[in-house]
N, C-alpha and C positions, 0 to 999 in steps of 0.2 A: 568672515567666519561663517561656516556652514550652519544652517538652521537645523538643530537637532532636537532640542527640548520641546516637547509638546506635539511634535509632528505625528508620531505614532498614535498618540492619544486622539488627535484630531481625526485621523483617517479611521480609526476604530469606531469612534462615536458617529462619524458620518455614515459608515457602512451599517452600523447598528440601527441608526435612525431609518435608513432606507429599508432594511430588513423588517423593521417594526411596521412600517407603512404597508409593505407588500404582504406581510403576514395578516395584517388587519383587513386588507382589501380582498385577498385571494385565498387564503388558507382556511380550511374548515376541517372538522373531524370527518373521518370515514364513517359510513353508517354503523360499522361495527363498534365504534367508540362514541356514537351519538346517543344521548339519553332519549331522544325523540323517536328512535327507531324501534319498531316492534319486532322483536326477534322470535322466530318460529321455534318452538320447543321441539327438540328431536327426542328420539327414544331414550337416550341417556342424558337428556338435558341439553341446553344450548351450550355450544362450545365456541367461546370467543377466540379469534385468532391469536390474541395475546397469550392465551394459555399454551398454544402450540409453538409460538416463536420466542417467547420472552427469555427462556433459559439460553437459547442459542444467541439471541441478541446481546445478552449480558456478557457472554463469553467474548463475543466480537468487540464489545465496548471496552472490556478490560484489555484486550489485545491492542486496541488503538491508543488508549490513554496510558496504560501501564507498560505494556509490552514494548511498543515502539519507543515510548519515552525513555524508559530505563535502558533499552538496548543501546541508545545513543550516548549514554553517560560515560563511555570509555575515554573520552577526551578529558584529561585530568584538570584542565582549567576551564572547561565549558559545560560542566554538569548542570548548573542552574539553567543555562540556556537550552540545553538538550531537553530536559524535562519540561521546563516552563514554556518554551516556544512550541513544543509539541502539543502541550495542553491548550495554548491559545489558538494555534492554527486548527486543531481538530474541532474545537468549539465553533470557530468561525465557519468552518466547512460544513458542519452539521446544518447550520441555518442556510447557507448559500446553496449547498447541494440539494436540500429539500426543495428550495425554490426553483433551482435550475431544472431538476428532474420534473417538477410539476409543470414548468413552462412547456416541456415536451409533450405533455398529455392534457393540456387545457381543453382541447376540442373533445376529448372523451369524457370530461367531467363538467360539461356545461359552463366552461370558463372559470372553473374553480380548481384549486389544488387541494386534494384530500390527503390527509396524513393518517397513517396507522402504524402498526408495529413493523410491517414490511418496509415501509418508507424509512423508518428509523435505521433498519439494517442496511438499506441501500445507501443512506447518507453516510453511515460509518464506513462502508466500502469505498465510497468516493474520497472520504477523508484519508483512508489508508493509501490511496493512489498518490495523493499529494505528499503525504509523509514519507513515502518511498523516495520521491524526488528530493525532498528535503535532506534525506540521508546523503545524497551525492554532494550537497552544498553545505553540509553542516560545518559551522564555524567560519563560513566565508561570506555569508549574506546577513544583512541587518534584519531585524524583525519586521520592519516595514516592507522590505523586499519580499520577505516570506509571505506576507499577507497579499501583496499585489500578485505574486506568482500563484498563490492559491486561488485567487479570484479568477485569473485567466485559465488556469489549468482545469479547474472544475468544469468550466464551459466546454473545453475541448474533450475532457474525459467523458462527459455525459454524451456529447455528440458522437464520439468514437464508439462508445458502448451501444448507442442506438443503431449505428450503421452495422456493427459487427453482429449483434445479437438479434435485432429486430428485422433489419433489411436483409442481411446475409443469412440469418437463421443459424448462425454458429452456436455451438454449445460450449459453455465455459463456466460451469457451476461455481468453481472456486476463484474465478477471475484471474487466472494465470496470464491470460493475454491482456484483457481490458484493464486490469488493475496492476499486476506486477510488471509485465513487460512494458506497458504504457508508462507507468510511473518511473521505471528505471531509465528508459531511454529519453524521456522528456527531461528528467533531472540531469542526466549525463550531458545532454546537448546544451542545456543552460549552463552547466559547469564549464563546458568548453568555451562558450561565448565569454564568460566572466573570468576565465583563467588568467592568473597572474603568476609570475615567478615566485613572488613572496609567499603566496598561499601554498605553492607546490613544495617549497623547501623549508617551511616554517618549523622551528624546533619545538613549538608548543603543541603540535598535532598529536603527540604521543600520549600514552596512557601510563597509569601506575597501578600498583597492586590493588588499591582501594577502588579506583575508578573501573578497573576491569571486573572486580567482584560485583559492583553495582550493575554493570552492564549484563552480567550473567543472570541477574534477577529478571531483566527483560527477556533474555533468551528463554529461560525456563517457563515464564508465563506464556510466551508465544508458542513454545513447543507443546505445552500442555493443552492449550486452547485451540490450536490450529484445526483439529477435526471439526470443531464448531464453525470455524470460518468457512471451510469448504462445504459444509453440509447445511448451513443456515437456511438457505432458500430452497433446498430439496425437500421432498416429501415422501413419506411411506418407505417402501423398500429402497428407493433411490437415496434417501437420507441415511438409511442404515448402511448402504454400500459406501457412501461418501465418508462416513465416520470410520468404517473398517479400513478402507483403502488408505486414507490419510494416516491413520494410526500406524499401520505397518510400514508405510513409506517413510514416515518420520523415524521410526525405530531403525530401519535399515540405513537410512541416511546418517544417523548418529554414529552407528558402528563404523561405517566406511569413512566418515570424516575423521574420527579418532585415528584410524589406521593410516590414512594418507597424510594426516598432519604430522604424525611421527615419521613416516617414510620421507617426507619432503625436507625434514630437518636433518642437518648433518650429524647432530648428536643424538638423533632419535627421540627428541623431546616434542611434546605437544605444544602448539602455539595457541594462546587464548583467543586471538583474533579468529582463527579457524573455528574453534569450538563455539564461540559466541554467535557465529553467523551461518557457517556451512551446515551445521546440524539441523537448521530450519529449512534448508532448501528442498527437502523431500516434500514438505507441504506445498511448495510452489510447483514442483515438477509434476505432482499428481493432481493439481487443481482442476485442470480442464477435463480430465477423465475420471475425477473422483467418484461421480455417481454412475459411471458407466460400467459395463461388464468386463473389467480388466482382470478380474480374479486376484486373489491375494498375492500370487507370485508376480503378477504384473506390477502391483503396487510396490513390492519389495524391489523389483528390478528398477523401477523409476527412482525410488529413493536411493538405491545404491549408486545409480548413475549420477544423480544430483549431488550426492556427497562427494564423489570424485571430481566432477566438473567444477563445483564451487570451491573446493579446497585448492584445486589446480589454479583456478582463477585468482584467488587471493595470493597465491605464492608466485605465479608467473604473469598472469594477464594484467593485474592491476599495476604493477611496476612498469610494464611495457606500455600500457595506455598513458601513464603519467609522463613517461620519458619520450615516447615517440609521437603520441597523438595530442599531448598537452591536455589530456582530460584527467583532472584530479578528482578522484572518487573517494570522498572522505570515509564513508561507511562501507564501500564495496558493494553498492547496490547492483552493479552489473553482474557480480558473482552470485549474490543471493536472490535477486529478483529478475534480472535481465536474462541471463543465459538459462536458468531453470525455467523461466517463462517460455522461452523459445522451445526448450525440450518438451514442455507440457503441450504447446501448440502442435508440434510435430506428432507427438503421441496421440493427440486428439484426432488429427487427420487419419492416422493409421487405424485407430479404433473405429472411427466413423466409417471407414471404407469396408470394415468387416461386419457392419451392423446388418442383421437380418432377423427374421422371425424365429429361426431356430435358437438364436442366442438371447433374444429379448421377449419372445412370445408376444402376447397381446400388448405388452408395454413398449413395443418398438416405436409406435407413433407418439407415445408419451415422452420418451427420451429424445426422439428426433422428429419433432412435429413437421419439419419440412419434407420428410419422406412420405407423408400421408398423401395418397392419391386424392385428386380433387380438382385438377386443372392441368393446363399445359405448361411447359417450360420447366424451370428449375435447374437446368444445367448451366454450365459456366458461361455459355454464350449469352444468357439472359442478363448477365450482370450489368451490362451497359444499356441495353435497350429495354429490358423488362421492368415491369412495375414491381414493387415489393410483394404484391400478392402472387405474381408469377414466380418470383424468386423463392417463395416459401411453399410451393406446392408440387408434390409429385416427383421430387428429384430422386435419383438413384443414390446408393451408398457412396459410390465413387464421386458423384456430384456433390454430396455432402462433404466429403473429404476435401474437394476443391474449394468449397466455401470456407472450410476451416482454415485453409492456407491463405485464402483471400482476406479473411478477417485478421490474421496475423500481419499480412503485408500492409493493410490499411492502418492497423494499429501503429506499426512502426513508422509509417509515413507521417501520420498525424502527430505522433509523439515527437519526431525529429524536427519536422517543419514548425510545429507549434513551439517546441523548445527553442529553436533559433529565434523566432519572433519574440518570444517572451524574454529570452536572454538579452536581446538588444533593448527591449523596453526597460529591463532592470539595470541596464548599464548606464542609463541616464543618471546624471549626478544628483538628481533630486531625492533619490531613495536612500541616501546615507550608506552607500556600500562601504564596508570596512576594507581599507586598502593597506594601511600601515601595519607593520608587524605586531605592534602592541594592541591592535584592534582585532586581529585574526585569532580564532580559536581561544578566545578569552572572555570570561564573564564580566570583567570589570567595566566594560563599555556600557553595559545595559542593566547591571544589577548592583544594588547596594550589598556589598559583601561583608561578612564578619570582619571585625577590626583586625584580627590576626592575619587574615588573608590579604587585606589591604596593605598591611605593613610588608608582607612578603613580596607583593607585586611591586611596591615602591622601593624594594631593595633593602629594607630595614629588617633587622632580626626580629623574629617573633618574641613576644613577651615571655620571660622566664619565670614570671610570678606563678606560684602554685594556684590551682583552681579550687574553688569551693565546690560543694556537692551539687550546686546548681550550674556549674560550668563557668562561673565568673571569676575574674582574677582577684586574688585576695591580697590586700595591702597589709604588710606587717609593720608594726610600730616598733 
């Protein structure tokens, strides 16, 4: 008999003990949060970074824990797991991402990891990356597999982000490449490795009226707060543009999604799966260019394109991938995050190629630091032989466009190769992978369910006793 009871708890407590030791040895407050720091008073008083970032951070935090969690509750028998495991995994990744990101910068902080409000936002971004991957695997992996996947993926996601943004100097303020595309194709690759016929044809994968309604709660939260996600790390006029561009892109995407959802249906009806997901794709498609000078019409164009591509993807691409490629995508992350992420990356390359001082004025080098003169190199040929410093100095607008595309290519390679390796790790029998039909897309394997639900699962009729005002069955004498 397979060892199940206590295994998840053991791993969680081991990881938590390791995190506690590492936090105790390495992590300290940023000077902005340290009581021993003497802050210089400015004309209008000292402005702590938490005052500037906290509202945006809280919006992103709600997206990660409420938006993603409830969006995945559409599975009628897996709602506890969707919200609960989203909660667990996100909390796990907050700690691990903080440490992993800190490891990448130890040399800049005298061997210490400093934490502040910005590191909190970045940890949430990394958590979002893994939760996107979780969407492709929803209902098909055990919570222990999820934790192991999260541990591995956080490492790869942080390394990929460093290569794309720090070494290549790509711009991606909303993370459409390093968060959405990476998370989608990492998760899809893992899903392909773990694919089984039972998971592909399970009758329990569907939704019902109530579960779809709960999923729409997640959709609305994500739709409302997405401008904060894309603008959280921007500043001044760039933050203002990111909010505006995301706002209009989402609105256009919503309208186009409703239109094509109706057109793709033979009876002209909207499909809730499309509305739950495709309406959000505008936030992804505009993410890379959100803080750039794409103008409101450009945001509307990207949102409209995303609405069509994502709805088309749910209607045609997802069934084709399942049938022909044996890639079962539970939440349709290829449609919501993968394809719009690629659209965003291509849009970023086009916009970068048009960057000049006429368009950005003195902010050109603020938005594209790698264009700033100050050294040799910076063109595509430096990618192999050049140092990061060379790759980040004095490149042309066309060179920047090339690096934008290179960042996308590297992101896809790391995501797919990393997903393959992780998939084979998760395939080991030790991780309690759900394989039987009664284990797939079902809460009963991991949760103590209300008595009525247990009776329904076991094939017995639910109690017909009337309920008290407290919801308890009332015995009549």
